C-alpha distance (Angstrom), angle and dihedral (degrees) to the residues before:
residue distance angle dihedral
M1 . . .
R2 3.81 . .
V3 3.81 113.2 .
V4 3.77 141.3 169.4
I5 3.79 111.3 -141.3
D6 3.79 112.1 -155.1
T7 3.80 120.0 -127.9
N8 3.81 94.0 -108.7
V9 3.81 91.7 58.0
L10 3.81 91.9 44.8
V11 3.80 92.0 52.2
S12 3.80 92.3 47.4
G13 3.78 91.7 47.8
L14 3.77 94.8 46.3
L15 3.81 97.1 46.2
W16 3.81 105.4 31.4
H17 3.78 140.6 36.0
G18 3.75 121.2 -114.2
T19 3.76 137.8 74.3
P20 3.83 97.7 -29.8
A21 3.83 89.6 51.5
R22 3.81 91.4 49.1
L23 3.80 89.7 48.7
L24 3.81 91.7 51.1
T25 3.80 90.6 49.0
R26 3.78 89.7 55.5
A27 3.79 92.8 42.1
F28 3.79 95.0 48.5
S29 3.81 91.6 46.8
G30 3.79 88.5 63.1
Q31 3.80 100.7 -99.2
L32 3.80 88.8 117.5
T33 3.78 133.7 31.2
V34 3.79 104.4 -130.0
L35 3.80 114.8 -153.2
S36 3.78 125.8 -159.5
S37 3.78 141.0 159.9
Q38 3.76 134.6 -139.0
V39 3.81 90.0 -104.1
L40 3.81 92.2 53.0
L41 3.82 92.4 47.1
E42 3.81 90.1 50.3
E43 3.81 89.1 50.8
L44 3.81 90.1 50.9
A45 3.81 90.9 51.2
I46 3.81 91.2 51.4
V47 3.81 93.2 47.4
L48 3.82 94.1 47.5
D49 3.82 89.5 52.3
R50 3.81 93.4 56.0
P51 3.81 113.3 122.0
K52 3.81 91.9 -121.5
F53 3.83 89.7 67.8
V54 3.82 97.9 48.3
S55 3.81 95.6 93.0
K56 3.81 92.5 44.4
L57 3.80 90.6 52.2
Q58 3.81 89.9 49.1
Q59 3.81 91.2 49.3
S60 3.79 89.3 50.8
E61 3.81 90.2 48.1
T62 3.77 91.4 -128.7
T63 3.78 139.5 104.4
S64 3.76 133.1 -126.6
Q65 3.81 88.2 -113.3
E66 3.82 91.7 55.6
L67 3.81 91.6 50.0
L68 3.79 91.7 46.9
S69 3.81 89.0 51.0
I70 3.83 90.3 53.3
V71 3.79 90.3 51.7
R72 3.80 92.7 46.7
R73 3.82 91.4 51.5
N74 3.80 91.7 50.4
T75 3.78 101.7 44.7
H76 3.76 135.8 72.3
L77 3.80 112.8 -130.0
V78 3.76 115.8 -131.0
E79 3.78 125.3 -159.2
V80 3.79 109.1 -126.1
D81 3.79 113.2 -161.9
T82 3.77 103.2 -177.5
V83 3.75 136.4 5.9
E84 3.77 112.3 -138.4
P85 3.82 112.4 -150.0
V86 3.80 108.5 -113.9
I87 3.80 108.4 138.4
T88 3.78 106.8 51.0
A89 3.82 93.6 177.3
D90 3.83 91.1 60.7
P91 3.81 113.5 13.9
D92 3.84 91.7 -175.9
D93 3.81 87.1 71.4
D94 3.80 88.3 64.5
H95 3.83 88.1 73.1
V96 3.80 89.8 62.3
L97 3.80 90.1 52.8
A98 3.81 92.8 45.4
C99 3.81 91.6 50.0
A100 3.79 91.2 49.8
L101 3.78 91.6 49.6
A102 3.82 94.4 46.1
G103 3.81 91.9 46.6
R104 3.80 94.8 45.1
A105 3.79 90.2 -122.7
E106 3.76 119.9 -169.9
A107 3.81 92.4 -150.2
I108 3.78 144.3 4.1
V109 3.80 119.4 -136.6
S110 3.78 116.9 -153.8
G111 3.76 145.7 144.9
D112 3.80 91.5 -156.1
R113 3.80 112.5 116.4
H114 3.82 93.2 -146.9
L115 3.79 90.7 59.2
L116 3.80 95.8 37.5
N117 3.80 90.8 51.1
L118 3.81 88.8 60.6
G119 3.81 89.0 61.2
S120 3.78 91.1 -160.6
Y121 3.77 140.9 5.6
R122 3.78 120.2 -144.9
D123 3.80 91.7 -22.3
M124 3.82 93.6 -46.1
P125 3.80 111.8 120.7
I126 3.80 117.1 -130.0
L127 3.78 106.6 -142.4
T128 3.77 140.4 176.1
A129 3.80 117.9 -116.5
D130 3.82 88.1 -109.0
I131 3.79 93.2 57.3
L132 3.80 95.7 45.3
L133 3.80 92.1 47.0
E134 3.81 89.6 49.6
Q135 3.80 90.3 50.9
L136 3.81 91.2 49.4
E137 3.79 91.7 50.1
E138 3.81 91.8 48.9
A139 3.79 90.5 51.0
H140 3.81 92.0 55.6
């Protein structure tokens, strides 16, 4: 299954235990094809470098650069030509949609209410990590 995993889910999965971490484990083991774009990877780098995550990174004995490298190794970069405005309340979310469209994703995984409120985008469901993980477990 081809999916775009939003930055908020990536950060949660990389820094904490729980459903997002379990989803990333499955994704990075090859059970999912994770799609991303240069814009989304740059956003992830900025978020991981926020001061509020410094202590968590130290506790995990890792760096933001190491985590970003893990994500880069486990994602397929997609070229995104244009970003169609869809979410006026948070235009950055449009990059997630554009990446999913360009990469022919089968789903978008997010914890962002703007994206989740859409429900789907051009026939791609927008799911929480919990729901996608549940679907994966039911399929196996």
